[in-house]
Predicted model as a PDB file, atoms N, CA, C, CB and O in Angstrom, pLDDT in the B-factor column:
MODEL        1                                                                  
ATOM      1  N   MET A   1     -92.390 103.773 -30.763  1.00 64.00           N  
ATOM      2  CA  MET A   1     -92.468 102.949 -29.572  1.00 64.00           C  
ATOM      3  C   MET A   1     -93.790 103.241 -28.865  1.00 64.00           C  
ATOM      4  CB  MET A   1     -91.256 103.210 -28.631  1.00 64.00           C  
ATOM      5  O   MET A   1     -94.101 104.403 -28.605  1.00 64.00           O  
ATOM      6  N   PRO A   2     -94.579 102.201 -28.547  1.00 76.00           N  
ATOM      7  CA  PRO A   2     -95.900 102.453 -27.952  1.00 76.00           C  
ATOM      8  C   PRO A   2     -95.794 102.920 -26.494  1.00 76.00           C  
ATOM      9  CB  PRO A   2     -96.759 101.185 -28.028  1.00 76.00           C  
ATOM     10  O   PRO A   2     -94.847 102.595 -25.778  1.00 76.00           O  
ATOM     11  N   GLN A   3     -96.766 103.665 -26.103  1.00 84.00           N  
ATOM     12  CA  GLN A   3     -96.824 104.170 -24.739  1.00 84.00           C  
ATOM     13  C   GLN A   3     -97.419 103.106 -23.812  1.00 84.00           C  
ATOM     14  CB  GLN A   3     -97.653 105.473 -24.677  1.00 84.00           C  
ATOM     15  O   GLN A   3     -98.242 102.288 -24.226  1.00 84.00           O  
ATOM     16  N   LEU A   4     -96.987 103.137 -22.564  1.00 85.00           N  
ATOM     17  CA  LEU A   4     -97.506 102.206 -21.572  1.00 85.00           C  
ATOM     18  C   LEU A   4     -98.823 102.749 -21.047  1.00 85.00           C  
ATOM     19  CB  LEU A   4     -96.489 101.986 -20.413  1.00 85.00           C  
ATOM     20  O   LEU A   4     -98.905 103.878 -20.565  1.00 85.00           O  
ATOM     21  N   ASP A   5     -99.840 101.927 -21.151  1.00 86.00           N  
ATOM     22  CA  ASP A   5    -101.172 102.346 -20.707  1.00 86.00           C  
ATOM     23  C   ASP A   5    -101.290 102.119 -19.200  1.00 86.00           C  
ATOM     24  CB  ASP A   5    -102.292 101.566 -21.473  1.00 86.00           C  
ATOM     25  O   ASP A   5    -101.321 100.979 -18.736  1.00 86.00           O  
ATOM     26  N   THR A   6    -101.354 103.215 -18.440  1.00 85.00           N  
ATOM     27  CA  THR A   6    -101.430 103.122 -16.976  1.00 85.00           C  
ATOM     28  C   THR A   6    -102.809 103.484 -16.451  1.00 85.00           C  
ATOM     29  CB  THR A   6    -100.391 104.027 -16.336  1.00 85.00           C  
ATOM     30  O   THR A   6    -102.967 103.734 -15.256  1.00 85.00           O  
ATOM     31  N   SER A   7    -103.800 103.516 -17.314  1.00 88.00           N  
ATOM     32  CA  SER A   7    -105.124 103.953 -16.875  1.00 88.00           C  
ATOM     33  C   SER A   7    -105.806 102.931 -15.964  1.00 88.00           C  
ATOM     34  CB  SER A   7    -106.000 104.225 -18.080  1.00 88.00           C  
ATOM     35  O   SER A   7    -106.661 103.303 -15.161  1.00 88.00           O  
ATOM     36  N   THR A   8    -105.447 101.661 -16.074  1.00 91.00           N  
ATOM     37  CA  THR A   8    -106.109 100.640 -15.256  1.00 91.00           C  
ATOM     38  C   THR A   8    -105.323 100.287 -13.993  1.00 91.00           C  
ATOM     39  CB  THR A   8    -106.328  99.389 -16.079  1.00 91.00           C  
ATOM     40  O   THR A   8    -105.751  99.430 -13.220  1.00 91.00           O  
ATOM     41  N   TRP A   9    -104.195 100.930 -13.782  1.00 92.00           N  
ATOM     42  CA  TRP A   9    -103.381 100.590 -12.614  1.00 92.00           C  
ATOM     43  C   TRP A   9    -104.089 100.894 -11.307  1.00 92.00           C  
ATOM     44  CB  TRP A   9    -102.072 101.335 -12.661  1.00 92.00           C  
ATOM     45  O   TRP A   9    -104.021 100.094 -10.373  1.00 92.00           O  
ATOM     46  N   LEU A  10    -104.752 102.003 -11.220  1.00 94.00           N  
ATOM     47  CA  LEU A  10    -105.437 102.367  -9.977  1.00 94.00           C  
ATOM     48  C   LEU A  10    -106.521 101.342  -9.647  1.00 94.00           C  
ATOM     49  CB  LEU A  10    -106.053 103.782 -10.089  1.00 94.00           C  
ATOM     50  O   LEU A  10    -106.668 100.944  -8.492  1.00 94.00           O  
ATOM     51  N   THR A  11    -107.259 100.926 -10.631  1.00 95.00           N  
ATOM     52  CA  THR A  11    -108.302  99.921 -10.415  1.00 95.00           C  
ATOM     53  C   THR A  11    -107.691  98.598  -9.969  1.00 95.00           C  
ATOM     54  CB  THR A  11    -109.131  99.716 -11.697  1.00 95.00           C  
ATOM     55  O   THR A  11    -108.221  97.938  -9.075  1.00 95.00           O  
ATOM     56  N   MET A  12    -106.604  98.216 -10.574  1.00 95.00           N  
ATOM     57  CA  MET A  12    -105.957  96.953 -10.213  1.00 95.00           C  
ATOM     58  C   MET A  12    -105.381  97.005  -8.801  1.00 95.00           C  
ATOM     59  CB  MET A  12    -104.850  96.618 -11.215  1.00 95.00           C  
ATOM     60  O   MET A  12    -105.496  96.037  -8.050  1.00 95.00           O  
ATOM     61  N   ILE A  13    -104.774  98.106  -8.442  1.00 96.00           N  
ATOM     62  CA  ILE A  13    -104.176  98.234  -7.108  1.00 96.00           C  
ATOM     63  C   ILE A  13    -105.264  98.241  -6.039  1.00 96.00           C  
ATOM     64  CB  ILE A  13    -103.322  99.520  -7.012  1.00 96.00           C  
ATOM     65  O   ILE A  13    -105.133  97.570  -5.015  1.00 96.00           O  
ATOM     66  N   LEU A  14    -106.320  98.985  -6.268  1.00 97.00           N  
ATOM     67  CA  LEU A  14    -107.407  99.027  -5.289  1.00 97.00           C  
ATOM     68  C   LEU A  14    -108.099  97.680  -5.159  1.00 97.00           C  
ATOM     69  CB  LEU A  14    -108.422 100.092  -5.673  1.00 97.00           C  
ATOM     70  O   LEU A  14    -108.442  97.267  -4.050  1.00 97.00           O  
ATOM     71  N   SER A  15    -108.308  96.995  -6.261  1.00 97.00           N  
ATOM     72  CA  SER A  15    -108.936  95.679  -6.181  1.00 97.00           C  
ATOM     73  C   SER A  15    -108.006  94.674  -5.507  1.00 97.00           C  
ATOM     74  CB  SER A  15    -109.324  95.186  -7.580  1.00 97.00           C  
ATOM     75  O   SER A  15    -108.474  93.770  -4.815  1.00 97.00           O  
ATOM     76  N   MET A  16    -106.700  94.821  -5.700  1.00 98.00           N  
ATOM     77  CA  MET A  16    -105.752  93.942  -5.029  1.00 98.00           C  
ATOM     78  C   MET A  16    -105.808  94.141  -3.514  1.00 98.00           C  
ATOM     79  CB  MET A  16    -104.330  94.194  -5.548  1.00 98.00           C  
ATOM     80  O   MET A  16    -105.816  93.168  -2.760  1.00 98.00           O  
ATOM     81  N   PHE A  17    -105.848  95.401  -3.068  1.00 98.00           N  
ATOM     82  CA  PHE A  17    -105.959  95.677  -1.632  1.00 98.00           C  
ATOM     83  C   PHE A  17    -107.269  95.145  -1.062  1.00 98.00           C  
ATOM     84  CB  PHE A  17    -105.851  97.180  -1.369  1.00 98.00           C  
ATOM     85  O   PHE A  17    -107.292  94.625   0.054  1.00 98.00           O  
ATOM     86  N   LEU A  18    -108.331  95.267  -1.798  1.00 98.00           N  
ATOM     87  CA  LEU A  18    -109.621  94.767  -1.340  1.00 98.00           C  
ATOM     88  C   LEU A  18    -109.593  93.242  -1.200  1.00 98.00           C  
ATOM     89  CB  LEU A  18    -110.735  95.194  -2.310  1.00 98.00           C  
ATOM     90  O   LEU A  18    -110.074  92.702  -0.204  1.00 98.00           O  
ATOM     91  N   VAL A  19    -109.047  92.566  -2.169  1.00 97.00           N  
ATOM     92  CA  VAL A  19    -108.975  91.098  -2.121  1.00 97.00           C  
ATOM     93  C   VAL A  19    -108.060  90.647  -0.988  1.00 97.00           C  
ATOM     94  CB  VAL A  19    -108.473  90.529  -3.470  1.00 97.00           C  
ATOM     95  O   VAL A  19    -108.383  89.695  -0.278  1.00 97.00           O  
ATOM     96  N   LEU A  20    -106.926  91.314  -0.810  1.00 97.00           N  
ATOM     97  CA  LEU A  20    -106.035  90.953   0.294  1.00 97.00           C  
ATOM     98  C   LEU A  20    -106.687  91.190   1.646  1.00 97.00           C  
ATOM     99  CB  LEU A  20    -104.740  91.739   0.203  1.00 97.00           C  
ATOM    100  O   LEU A  20    -106.501  90.396   2.568  1.00 97.00           O  
ATOM    101  N   PHE A  21    -107.438  92.258   1.777  1.00 97.00           N  
ATOM    102  CA  PHE A  21    -108.139  92.536   3.026  1.00 97.00           C  
ATOM    103  C   PHE A  21    -109.172  91.453   3.309  1.00 97.00           C  
ATOM    104  CB  PHE A  21    -108.813  93.916   2.974  1.00 97.00           C  
ATOM    105  O   PHE A  21    -109.288  90.986   4.443  1.00 97.00           O  
ATOM    106  N   ILE A  22    -109.920  91.051   2.290  1.00 97.00           N  
ATOM    107  CA  ILE A  22    -110.943  90.012   2.471  1.00 97.00           C  
ATOM    108  C   ILE A  22    -110.296  88.679   2.829  1.00 97.00           C  
ATOM    109  CB  ILE A  22    -111.797  89.862   1.195  1.00 97.00           C  
ATOM    110  O   ILE A  22    -110.787  87.974   3.710  1.00 97.00           O  
ATOM    111  N   ILE A  23    -109.208  88.328   2.161  1.00 96.00           N  
ATOM    112  CA  ILE A  23    -108.528  87.063   2.465  1.00 96.00           C  
ATOM    113  C   ILE A  23    -107.976  87.082   3.885  1.00 96.00           C  
ATOM    114  CB  ILE A  23    -107.390  86.800   1.456  1.00 96.00           C  
ATOM    115  O   ILE A  23    -108.074  86.088   4.604  1.00 96.00           O  
ATOM    116  N   PHE A  24    -107.403  88.198   4.287  1.00 95.00           N  
ATOM    117  CA  PHE A  24    -106.851  88.302   5.636  1.00 95.00           C  
ATOM    118  C   PHE A  24    -107.954  88.203   6.682  1.00 95.00           C  
ATOM    119  CB  PHE A  24    -106.082  89.617   5.800  1.00 95.00           C  
ATOM    120  O   PHE A  24    -107.775  87.558   7.715  1.00 95.00           O  
ATOM    121  N   GLN A  25    -109.089  88.838   6.421  1.00 95.00           N  
ATOM    122  CA  GLN A  25    -110.203  88.754   7.359  1.00 95.00           C  
ATOM    123  C   GLN A  25    -110.742  87.331   7.458  1.00 95.00           C  
ATOM    124  CB  GLN A  25    -111.319  89.706   6.942  1.00 95.00           C  
ATOM    125  O   GLN A  25    -111.108  86.889   8.547  1.00 95.00           O  
ATOM    126  N   LEU A  26    -110.796  86.620   6.367  1.00 94.00           N  
ATOM    127  CA  LEU A  26    -111.262  85.235   6.400  1.00 94.00           C  
ATOM    128  C   LEU A  26    -110.300  84.341   7.162  1.00 94.00           C  
ATOM    129  CB  LEU A  26    -111.449  84.708   4.987  1.00 94.00           C  
ATOM    130  O   LEU A  26    -110.728  83.441   7.884  1.00 94.00           O  
ATOM    131  N   LYS A  27    -108.997  84.582   7.007  1.00 93.00           N  
ATOM    132  CA  LYS A  27    -108.019  83.782   7.740  1.00 93.00           C  
ATOM    133  C   LYS A  27    -108.111  84.057   9.234  1.00 93.00           C  
ATOM    134  CB  LYS A  27    -106.600  84.070   7.235  1.00 93.00           C  
ATOM    135  O   LYS A  27    -108.024  83.127  10.036  1.00 93.00           O  
ATOM    136  N   ILE A  28    -108.285  85.310   9.620  1.00 90.00           N  
ATOM    137  CA  ILE A  28    -108.379  85.649  11.034  1.00 90.00           C  
ATOM    138  C   ILE A  28    -109.667  85.097  11.642  1.00 90.00           C  
ATOM    139  CB  ILE A  28    -108.312  87.169  11.224  1.00 90.00           C  
ATOM    140  O   ILE A  28    -109.669  84.668  12.796  1.00 90.00           O  
ATOM    141  N   SER A  29    -110.750  85.104  10.886  1.00 89.00           N  
ATOM    142  CA  SER A  29    -112.032  84.665  11.445  1.00 89.00           C  
ATOM    143  C   SER A  29    -112.066  83.165  11.716  1.00 89.00           C  
ATOM    144  CB  SER A  29    -113.160  85.036  10.505  1.00 89.00           C  
ATOM    145  O   SER A  29    -112.940  82.693  12.444  1.00 89.00           O  
ATOM    146  N   LYS A  30    -111.128  82.407  11.142  1.00 89.00           N  
ATOM    147  CA  LYS A  30    -111.105  80.959  11.373  1.00 89.00           C  
ATOM    148  C   LYS A  30    -110.382  80.571  12.654  1.00 89.00           C  
ATOM    149  CB  LYS A  30    -110.454  80.267  10.206  1.00 89.00           C  
ATOM    150  O   LYS A  30    -110.442  79.414  13.068  1.00 89.00           O  
ATOM    151  N   HIS A  31    -109.699  81.519  13.289  1.00 85.00           N  
ATOM    152  CA  HIS A  31    -108.983  81.221  14.525  1.00 85.00           C  
ATOM    153  C   HIS A  31    -109.960  81.204  15.698  1.00 85.00           C  
ATOM    154  CB  HIS A  31    -107.857  82.255  14.769  1.00 85.00           C  
ATOM    155  O   HIS A  31    -110.912  81.984  15.745  1.00 85.00           O  
ATOM    156  N   ASN A  32    -109.709  80.309  16.630  1.00 82.00           N  
ATOM    157  CA  ASN A  32    -110.514  80.238  17.850  1.00 82.00           C  
ATOM    158  C   ASN A  32    -109.750  80.923  18.972  1.00 82.00           C  
ATOM    159  CB  ASN A  32    -110.852  78.759  18.225  1.00 82.00           C  
ATOM    160  O   ASN A  32    -108.712  80.434  19.419  1.00 82.00           O  
ATOM    161  N   PHE A  33    -110.266  82.044  19.419  1.00 75.00           N  
ATOM    162  CA  PHE A  33    -109.648  82.769  20.514  1.00 75.00           C  
ATOM    163  C   PHE A  33    -110.390  82.451  21.796  1.00 75.00           C  
ATOM    164  CB  PHE A  33    -109.639  84.288  20.245  1.00 75.00           C  
ATOM    165  O   PHE A  33    -111.614  82.317  21.796  1.00 75.00           O  
ATOM    166  N   HIS A  34    -109.649  82.328  22.892  1.00 73.00           N  
ATOM    167  CA  HIS A  34    -110.264  82.067  24.184  1.00 73.00           C  
ATOM    168  C   HIS A  34    -110.921  83.354  24.690  1.00 73.00           C  
ATOM    169  CB  HIS A  34    -109.213  81.536  25.205  1.00 73.00           C  
ATOM    170  O   HIS A  34    -110.302  84.418  24.688  1.00 73.00           O  
ATOM    171  N   HIS A  35    -112.158  83.248  25.115  1.00 77.00           N  
ATOM    172  CA  HIS A  35    -112.871  84.439  25.567  1.00 77.00           C  
ATOM    173  C   HIS A  35    -112.444  84.855  26.971  1.00 77.00           C  
ATOM    174  CB  HIS A  35    -114.373  84.195  25.533  1.00 77.00           C  
ATOM    175  O   HIS A  35    -112.275  86.045  27.238  1.00 77.00           O  
ATOM    176  N   ASN A  36    -112.268  83.889  27.871  1.00 79.00           N  
ATOM    177  CA  ASN A  36    -111.916  84.212  29.246  1.00 79.00           C  
ATOM    178  C   ASN A  36    -110.773  83.298  29.687  1.00 79.00           C  
ATOM    179  CB  ASN A  36    -113.149  84.067  30.191  1.00 79.00           C  
ATOM    180  O   ASN A  36    -111.022  82.262  30.304  1.00 79.00           O  
ATOM    181  N   PRO A  37    -109.541  83.659  29.386  1.00 71.00           N  
ATOM    182  CA  PRO A  37    -108.438  82.784  29.778  1.00 71.00           C  
ATOM    183  C   PRO A  37    -108.230  82.808  31.283  1.00 71.00           C  
ATOM    184  CB  PRO A  37    -107.151  83.194  29.065  1.00 71.00           C  
ATOM    185  O   PRO A  37    -108.265  83.868  31.908  1.00 71.00           O  
ATOM    186  N   GLU A  38    -108.013  81.632  31.859  1.00 77.00           N  
ATOM    187  CA  GLU A  38    -107.758  81.516  33.284  1.00 77.00           C  
ATOM    188  C   GLU A  38    -106.346  80.981  33.472  1.00 77.00           C  
ATOM    189  CB  GLU A  38    -108.808  80.595  33.977  1.00 77.00           C  
ATOM    190  O   GLU A  38    -105.880  80.154  32.688  1.00 77.00           O  
ATOM    191  N   PRO A  39    -105.667  81.455  34.511  1.00 77.00           N  
ATOM    192  CA  PRO A  39    -104.296  80.977  34.719  1.00 77.00           C  
ATOM    193  C   PRO A  39    -104.285  79.503  35.082  1.00 77.00           C  
ATOM    194  CB  PRO A  39    -103.600  81.791  35.815  1.00 77.00           C  
ATOM    195  O   PRO A  39    -105.129  79.025  35.840  1.00 77.00           O  
ATOM    196  N   ALA A  40    -103.331  78.807  34.537  1.00 75.00           N  
ATOM    197  CA  ALA A  40    -103.214  77.378  34.813  1.00 75.00           C  
ATOM    198  C   ALA A  40    -102.653  77.187  36.214  1.00 75.00           C  
ATOM    199  CB  ALA A  40    -102.315  76.675  33.759  1.00 75.00           C  
ATOM    200  O   ALA A  40    -101.798  77.948  36.666  1.00 75.00           O  
ATOM    201  N   SER A  41    -103.138  76.176  36.881  1.00 74.00           N  
ATOM    202  CA  SER A  41    -102.651  75.908  38.228  1.00 74.00           C  
ATOM    203  C   SER A  41    -101.298  75.215  38.134  1.00 74.00           C  
ATOM    204  CB  SER A  41    -103.664  75.042  39.029  1.00 74.00           C  
ATOM    205  O   SER A  41    -101.158  74.155  37.523  1.00 74.00           O  
ATOM    206  N   THR A  42    -100.313  75.844  38.755  1.00 73.00           N  
ATOM    207  CA  THR A  42     -98.971  75.279  38.741  1.00 73.00           C  
ATOM    208  C   THR A  42     -98.719  74.635  40.094  1.00 73.00           C  
ATOM    209  CB  THR A  42     -97.894  76.368  38.422  1.00 73.00           C  
ATOM    210  O   THR A  42     -98.853  75.271  41.139  1.00 73.00           O  
ATOM    211  N   LYS A  43     -98.354  73.373  40.054  1.00 76.00           N  
ATOM    212  CA  LYS A  43     -98.058  72.649  41.284  1.00 76.00           C  
ATOM    213  C   LYS A  43     -96.555  72.696  41.521  1.00 76.00           C  
ATOM    214  CB  LYS A  43     -98.569  71.175  41.212  1.00 76.00           C  
ATOM    215  O   LYS A  43     -95.759  72.355  40.647  1.00 76.00           O  
ATOM    216  N   VAL A  44     -96.188  73.128  42.727  1.00 72.00           N  
ATOM    217  CA  VAL A  44     -94.781  73.211  43.078  1.00 72.00           C  
ATOM    218  C   VAL A  44     -94.352  71.852  43.600  1.00 72.00           C  
ATOM    219  CB  VAL A  44     -94.516  74.334  44.130  1.00 72.00           C  
ATOM    220  O   VAL A  44     -94.914  71.331  44.564  1.00 72.00           O  
ATOM    221  N   THR A  45     -93.365  71.299  42.959  1.00 71.00           N  
ATOM    222  CA  THR A  45     -92.852  70.006  43.405  1.00 71.00           C  
ATOM    223  C   THR A  45     -91.585  70.238  44.207  1.00 71.00           C  
ATOM    224  CB  THR A  45     -92.581  69.058  42.201  1.00 71.00           C  
ATOM    225  O   THR A  45     -90.686  70.963  43.782  1.00 71.00           O  
ATOM    226  N   LYS A  46     -91.528  69.614  45.367  1.00 72.00           N  
ATOM    227  CA  LYS A  46     -90.375  69.764  46.242  1.00 72.00           C  
ATOM    228  C   LYS A  46     -89.374  68.658  45.937  1.00 72.00           C  
ATOM    229  CB  LYS A  46     -90.798  69.730  47.735  1.00 72.00           C  
ATOM    230  O   LYS A  46     -89.680  67.473  46.067  1.00 72.00           O  
ATOM    231  N   HIS A  47     -88.184  69.058  45.532  1.00 66.00           N  
ATOM    232  CA  HIS A  47     -87.128  68.101  45.252  1.00 66.00           C  
ATOM    233  C   HIS A  47     -86.206  68.036  46.456  1.00 66.00           C  
ATOM    234  CB  HIS A  47     -86.345  68.484  43.968  1.00 66.00           C  
ATOM    235  O   HIS A  47     -85.818  69.067  47.005  1.00 66.00           O  
ATOM    236  N   SER A  48     -85.866  66.861  46.854  1.00 70.00           N  
ATOM    237  CA  SER A  48     -84.951  66.726  47.990  1.00 70.00           C  
ATOM    238  C   SER A  48     -83.516  66.652  47.478  1.00 70.00           C  
ATOM    239  CB  SER A  48     -85.297  65.468  48.839  1.00 70.00           C  
ATOM    240  O   SER A  48     -83.090  65.649  46.905  1.00 70.00           O  
ATOM    241  N   ASN A  49     -82.800  67.720  47.698  1.00 66.00           N  
ATOM    242  CA  ASN A  49     -81.400  67.792  47.312  1.00 66.00           C  
ATOM    243  C   ASN A  49     -80.552  67.656  48.568  1.00 66.00           C  
ATOM    244  CB  ASN A  49     -81.085  69.122  46.559  1.00 66.00           C  
ATOM    245  O   ASN A  49     -80.953  68.150  49.622  1.00 66.00           O  
ATOM    246  N   PRO A  50     -79.407  67.011  48.498  1.00 63.00           N  
ATOM    247  CA  PRO A  50     -78.605  66.826  49.718  1.00 63.00           C  
ATOM    248  C   PRO A  50     -78.062  68.131  50.286  1.00 63.00           C  
ATOM    249  CB  PRO A  50     -77.455  65.896  49.435  1.00 63.00           C  
ATOM    250  O   PRO A  50     -77.801  68.212  51.486  1.00 63.00           O  
ATOM    251  N   TRP A  51     -77.888  69.150  49.455  1.00 60.00           N  
ATOM    252  CA  TRP A  51     -77.331  70.401  49.962  1.00 60.00           C  
ATOM    253  C   TRP A  51     -78.390  71.317  50.581  1.00 60.00           C  
ATOM    254  CB  TRP A  51     -76.623  71.129  48.847  1.00 60.00           C  
ATOM    255  O   TRP A  51     -78.042  72.351  51.150  1.00 60.00           O  
ATOM    256  N   GLU A  52     -79.655  70.965  50.483  1.00 60.00           N  
ATOM    257  CA  GLU A  52     -80.687  71.823  51.076  1.00 60.00           C  
ATOM    258  C   GLU A  52     -80.719  71.716  52.592  1.00 60.00           C  
ATOM    259  CB  GLU A  52     -82.052  71.468  50.512  1.00 60.00           C  
ATOM    260  O   GLU A  52     -81.175  72.641  53.263  1.00 60.00           O  
ATOM    261  N   THR A  53     -80.249  70.618  53.139  1.00 59.00           N  
ATOM    262  CA  THR A  53     -80.287  70.448  54.597  1.00 59.00           C  
ATOM    263  C   THR A  53     -79.095  71.110  55.263  1.00 59.00           C  
ATOM    264  CB  THR A  53     -80.324  68.965  54.961  1.00 59.00           C  
ATOM    265  O   THR A  53     -79.114  71.299  56.479  1.00 59.00           O  
ATOM    266  N   LYS A  54     -78.069  71.467  54.527  1.00 60.00           N  
ATOM    267  CA  LYS A  54     -76.877  72.077  55.104  1.00 60.00           C  
ATOM    268  C   LYS A  54     -76.931  73.590  54.931  1.00 60.00           C  
ATOM    269  CB  LYS A  54     -75.601  71.505  54.456  1.00 60.00           C  
ATOM    270  O   LYS A  54     -77.560  74.102  54.005  1.00 60.00           O  
ATOM    271  N   TRP A  55     -76.254  74.303  55.850  1.00 59.00           N  
ATOM    272  CA  TRP A  55     -76.158  75.748  55.722  1.00 59.00           C  
ATOM    273  C   TRP A  55     -74.936  76.056  54.868  1.00 59.00           C  
ATOM    274  CB  TRP A  55     -76.068  76.447  57.123  1.00 59.00           C  
ATOM    275  O   TRP A  55     -73.811  75.696  55.215  1.00 59.00           O  
ATOM    276  N   THR A  56     -75.172  76.723  53.757  1.00 58.00           N  
ATOM    277  CA  THR A  56     -74.055  77.096  52.897  1.00 58.00           C  
ATOM    278  C   THR A  56     -74.152  78.569  52.573  1.00 58.00           C  
ATOM    279  CB  THR A  56     -74.036  76.252  51.603  1.00 58.00           C  
ATOM    280  O   THR A  56     -75.244  79.133  52.496  1.00 58.00           O  
ATOM    281  N   LYS A  57     -73.032  79.170  52.389  1.00 63.00           N  
ATOM    282  CA  LYS A  57     -72.992  80.564  51.981  1.00 63.00           C  
ATOM    283  C   LYS A  57     -71.989  80.689  50.846  1.00 63.00           C  
ATOM    284  CB  LYS A  57     -72.619  81.500  53.174  1.00 63.00           C  
ATOM    285  O   LYS A  57     -70.861  80.205  50.936  1.00 63.00           O  
ATOM    286  N   ILE A  58     -72.412  81.337  49.793  1.00 63.00           N  
ATOM    287  CA  ILE A  58     -71.564  81.496  48.627  1.00 63.00           C  
ATOM    288  C   ILE A  58     -71.022  82.909  48.635  1.00 63.00           C  
ATOM    289  CB  ILE A  58     -72.336  81.196  47.312  1.00 63.00           C  
ATOM    290  O   ILE A  58     -71.788  83.871  48.673  1.00 63.00           O  
ATOM    291  N   TYR A  59     -69.712  83.041  48.599  1.00 59.00           N  
ATOM    292  CA  TYR A  59     -69.083  84.338  48.530  1.00 59.00           C  
ATOM    293  C   TYR A  59     -68.733  84.639  47.081  1.00 59.00           C  
ATOM    294  CB  TYR A  59     -67.832  84.395  49.428  1.00 59.00           C  
ATOM    295  O   TYR A  59     -67.937  83.933  46.461  1.00 59.00           O  
ATOM    296  N   LEU A  60     -69.327  85.674  46.561  1.00 58.00           N  
ATOM    297  CA  LEU A  60     -68.993  86.088  45.212  1.00 58.00           C  
ATOM    298  C   LEU A  60     -67.738  86.951  45.246  1.00 58.00           C  
ATOM    299  CB  LEU A  60     -70.168  86.850  44.563  1.00 58.00           C  
ATOM    300  O   LEU A  60     -67.521  87.665  46.225  1.00 58.00           O  
ATOM    301  N   PRO A  61     -66.920  86.907  44.226  1.00 62.00           N  
ATOM    302  CA  PRO A  61     -65.705  87.740  44.233  1.00 62.00           C  
ATOM    303  C   PRO A  61     -66.005  89.231  44.323  1.00 62.00           C  
ATOM    304  CB  PRO A  61     -64.890  87.473  42.986  1.00 62.00           C  
ATOM    305  O   PRO A  61     -65.221  89.976  44.912  1.00 62.00           O  
ATOM    306  N   LEU A  62     -67.112  89.682  43.758  1.00 63.00           N  
ATOM    307  CA  LEU A  62     -67.405  91.115  43.784  1.00 63.00           C  
ATOM    308  C   LEU A  62     -68.002  91.551  45.112  1.00 63.00           C  
ATOM    309  CB  LEU A  62     -68.352  91.475  42.658  1.00 63.00           C  
ATOM    310  O   LEU A  62     -68.050  92.749  45.389  1.00 63.00           O  
ATOM    311  N   SER A  63     -68.463  90.608  45.952  1.00 56.00           N  
ATOM    312  CA  SER A  63     -69.081  90.988  47.212  1.00 56.00           C  
ATOM    313  C   SER A  63     -68.094  90.959  48.373  1.00 56.00           C  
ATOM    314  CB  SER A  63     -70.242  90.076  47.508  1.00 56.00           C  
ATOM    315  O   SER A  63     -68.481  91.234  49.509  1.00 56.00           O  
ATOM    316  N   LEU A  64     -66.837  90.636  48.116  1.00 54.00           N  
ATOM    317  CA  LEU A  64     -65.834  90.619  49.190  1.00 54.00           C  
ATOM    318  C   LEU A  64     -65.470  92.042  49.586  1.00 54.00           C  
ATOM    319  CB  LEU A  64     -64.567  89.844  48.750  1.00 54.00           C  
ATOM    320  O   LEU A  64     -65.463  92.937  48.741  1.00 54.00           O  
ATOM    321  N   PRO A  65     -65.169  92.259  50.849  1.00 60.00           N  
ATOM    322  CA  PRO A  65     -64.784  93.631  51.258  1.00 60.00           C  
ATOM    323  C   PRO A  65     -63.438  94.010  50.656  1.00 60.00           C  
ATOM    324  CB  PRO A  65     -64.721  93.749  52.807  1.00 60.00           C  
ATOM    325  O   PRO A  65     -62.593  93.156  50.388  1.00 60.00           O  
ATOM    326  N   LEU A  66     -63.261  95.298  50.452  1.00 57.00           N  
ATOM    327  CA  LEU A  66     -61.997  95.782  49.844  1.00 57.00           C  
ATOM    328  C   LEU A  66     -60.911  95.913  50.873  1.00 57.00           C  
ATOM    329  CB  LEU A  66     -62.203  97.128  49.153  1.00 57.00           C  
ATOM    330  O   LEU A  66     -59.791  96.304  50.542  1.00 57.00           O  
TER     331      LEU A  66                                                      
ENDMDL                                                                          
END                                                                             
């Protein structure tokens, strides 16, 4: 039964890591990253709800006195 030749495995593994590193670097370099991100201005819209004009108080069951 012939022996398995493992002498080229190290070369293949190292070359595989090198190729994967190069491919990953090329994929990352194609992305456009924002250099100075600024927060977007959020406009608060006021909704008129009928219950906003009335005084209401909600009693939670856990907040009742014992």
